[in-house]
MISETI-415158 format. One record per residue (C-alpha): x, y, z; residue in three letters. Coordinates in pm, whole numbers, padded with zeros to 5 digits, always signed. Example, Ala and Ser with C-alpha at 12.3 -4.5 7.8 and 13.67 -1.06 7.14 Angstrom:
<nodes>
+01230-00450+00780ALA+01367-00106+00714SER
</nodes>
This chain:
<nodes>
-02355+08541+04713MET-02142+08306+04920SER-02288+07975+04816LEU-02138+07635+04741LYS-02321+07352+04568GLY-02232+06984+04547GLU-02381+06667+04398PHE-02310+06333+04565TYR-02446+05979+04595TRP-02673+05875+04880ILE-02884+05575+04976ARG-03241+05698+04944SER-03430+05585+05253MET-03769+05657+05094ARG-03676+05431+04803GLN-03564+05138+05012GLY-03195+05224+05010GLY-03164+05265+04632ARG-02857+05454+04517LYS-02959+05809+04425ALA-02818+06158+04378ILE-02848+06441+04629SER-02758+06809+04594PHE-02646+07017+04891THR-02635+07397+04889LEU-02416+07551+05159THR-02386+07910+05274CYS-02012+07970+05300THR-02055+08314+05457ASN-01912+08294+05807LEU-02105+08587+05950PHE-02443+08636+05784GLN-02723+08444+05621SER-02825+08430+05253GLU-03183+08442+05125THR-03239+08309+04775ILE-03487+08196+04514ASP-03384+07870+04350ALA-03508+07610+04105ALA-03446+07250+04011ILE-03480+07208+03634ILE-03524+06883+03442ASP-03247+06863+03185GLY-03477+06695+02931THR-03757+06948+02969GLY-04015+06678+03044GLN-04094+06789+03400LEU-04203+07123+03537GLN-03926+07305+03729PRO-03944+07289+04106MET-03925+07643+04248ILE-03808+07737+04598PHE-03892+08091+04711ARG-03720+08289+04985GLN-03499+08010+05110GLN-03283+08135+05395THR-02952+07972+05477LEU-02783+08081+05796LYS-02407+08123+05809ALA-02240+07787+05731LYS-02582+07618+05705GLU-02663+07362+05433SER-02985+07263+05260LEU-03028+06924+05098ARG-03235+06865+04784PHE-03319+06508+04679ASP-03600+06254+04668PHE-03600+06211+05045ASP-03629+06584+05118THR-03811+06748+04824VAL-03935+06455+04609ASP-03687+06518+04327TRP-03511+06221+04166ASP-03195+06366+04014TRP-03099+06253+03663CYS-02815+06325+03424GLN-02836+06682+03295GLY-03064+06817+03569ASP-02985+07167+03694ILE-02993+07344+04029PHE-03004+07718+03968ALA-03013+08038+04172ILE-03279+08272+04032LEU-03245+08649+04004ASP-03522+08904+04070GLN-03660+08844+03719ASN-03671+08469+03765GLY-03376+08412+03533GLN-03099+08161+03606MET-02788+08303+03763GLY-02539+08068+03923LYS-02613+07706+03840LYS-02488+07353+03891TRP-02546+07083+03628VAL-02542+06711+03710LEU-02283+06564+03476ASN-02183+06217+03593LEU-01893+06027+03443LYS-02003+05785+03174THR-01803+05492+03040TYR-01760+05403+02676ALA-01888+05055+02579PRO-01675+04790+02751GLY-01473+05035+02961GLU-01642+04992+03300CYS-01378+04836+03530PRO-01647+04646+03721GLU-01884+04498+03461CYS-01679+04556+03142HIS-01984+04680+02955GLY-02248+04424+03056SER-02410+04677+03298HIS-02492+04383+03525LYS-02404+04361+03893CYS-02120+04109+03928ARG-02240+03989+04267GLN-02578+03865+04145CYS-02510+03847+03768ASN-02784+04097+03699GLY-03066+03907+03874THR-03087+04126+04183GLY-03086+03813+04401MET-02823+03618+04594ILE-02866+03256+04699TYR-02781+03197+05065ASN-02657+02837+05087ARG-02669+02796+05469PRO-03037+02898+05485THR-03135+02779+05135HIS-03306+03112+05064THR-03280+03389+04807TYR-03203+03738+04937ASN-03194+04075+04766HIS-02845+04163+04645CYS-02705+04434+04873GLU-02437+04535+04622ALA-02694+04668+04374CYS-02995+04697+04609ASN-03176+04427+04408ALA-03169+04628+04083THR-02927+04392+03907GLY-02741+04697+03773ILE-02367+04759+03797CYS-02331+05045+04044GLN-01993+05157+03906THR-02128+05270+03569CYS-02486+05341+03673TYR-02608+05680+03551VAL-02971+05781+03623PRO-03149+05937+03324VAL-03502+06064+03280ARG-03727+05793+03139ARG-03837+05837+02779THR-03996+05605+02524SER-03649+05470+02438SER-03530+05395+02790THR-03620+05115+03031VAL-03756+05187+03377ASP-03573+05008+03659VAL-03671+05205+03966SER-04048+05197+03963GLY-04048+05574+03909GLY-03931+05813+03640ASN-03565+05709+03644VAL-03415+05471+03392ALA-03079+05313+03318TYR-02853+05483+03066SER-02645+05287+02820GLY-02642+04926+02701GLY-02906+04661+02735GLN-03099+04675+03059GLU-03077+04360+03275PRO-03424+04202+03289ASP-03460+04078+03646VAL-03782+03881+03586ASP-03644+03716+03272ALA-03333+03615+03466ALA-03553+03469+03740ARG-03747+03267+03483GLN-03422+03134+03336ARG-03310+03027+03684LYS-03645+02855+03740ILE-03617+02668+03408ALA-03261+02562+03488ALA-03362+02442+03835LEU-03652+02240+03695LYS-03416+02076+03447GLN-03168+01998+03723ARG-03444+01856+03946ILE-03553+01629+03662SER-03196+01505+03616GLU-03145+01436+03988VAL-03478+01255+04013ARG-03375+01033+03724GLU-03044+00951+03890LYS-03221+00879+04219LEU-03464+00643+04049GLU-03174+00468+03873ASP-02993+00417+04204ALA-03306+00277+04369LYS-03371+00055+04064TYR-03018-00089+04082GLU-03072-00166+04448GLU-03395-00354+04369ARG-03220-00549+04089ILE-02942-00653+04326MET-03204-00778+04572ARG-03374-00982+04298LEU-03041-01128+04192ARG-02966-01228+04546GLY-02679-00985+04590THR-02581-00949+04953ASP-02668-00583+05004ILE-02584-00615+05371THR-02221-00626+05263SER-02061-00316+05417ARG-01904-00197+05091THR-02212-00244+04872VAL-02455-00109+05131PHE-02245+00199+05210THR-02195+00284+04843ALA-02567+00266+04755HIS-02689+00429+05076ALA-02448+00720+05027SER-02546+00760+04663LEU-02920+00760+04737ILE-02874+00998+05031TYR-02669+01232+04811LYS-02939+01249+04543TYR-03220+01291+04798GLU-03030+01579+04965GLU-02967+01745+04628GLN-03335+01710+04541LEU-03450+01874+04864ILE-03207+02165+04816THR-03307+02220+04452LEU-03679+02206+04532GLN-03628+02459+04810SER-03447+02694+04571GLN-03722+02652+04314LEU-03992+02730+04569SER-03809+03045+04678GLN-03778+03174+04322LEU-04140+03097+04234GLU-04265+03279+04545GLN-04063+03589+04455MET-04272+03624+04140GLY-04604+03619+04324CYS
</nodes>
């Protein structure tokens, strides 16, 4: 048979653009078609094989097999096989992605966290004061350089909402990271409020002492300080509100 198979990364449209694996089978015969039986086999043996009977590929035609086309989420060790008349595997292709030893990933150096969002899956947009999903990792919080999809088992952590999990290292906990950000923002808001109250208190004391607060220097200094704290408070409260709403 004149067939060529290839695994490659795609952005799965049915999974909101999440990075996923696709397999393409191409008929390399320039003059005639090929009719085959084929199967996709779970490398861990947890799922039933997906069988394709009497698939015809015209000359130079390709067929694509992935979550978007056949509902299969490819994971490390999965197999695409051509079946013979007895249903036995003949030619096959095994998904064997490169894996990094601990600390060797050139992007995250072993943390497995996306560097753009520090593993939270969210990016703060300063001009609009809003949190957006991180486009670099598609809001997963996972380093895309060393990401290897594996079939979920009792010892792996689900990150996709399906049957795919992250392989290797400690899985970034997006919700825990969000809660840490919320706690840090609340602490910062408390600190800024205290500074704002102190500035307003000093202004009241100066009034009681008869200090000329209309003096350009004194007035400008206190007005700028109070405005600075009030602006910081509004920004921090907006960030806090955004994060709290994302957990609803």
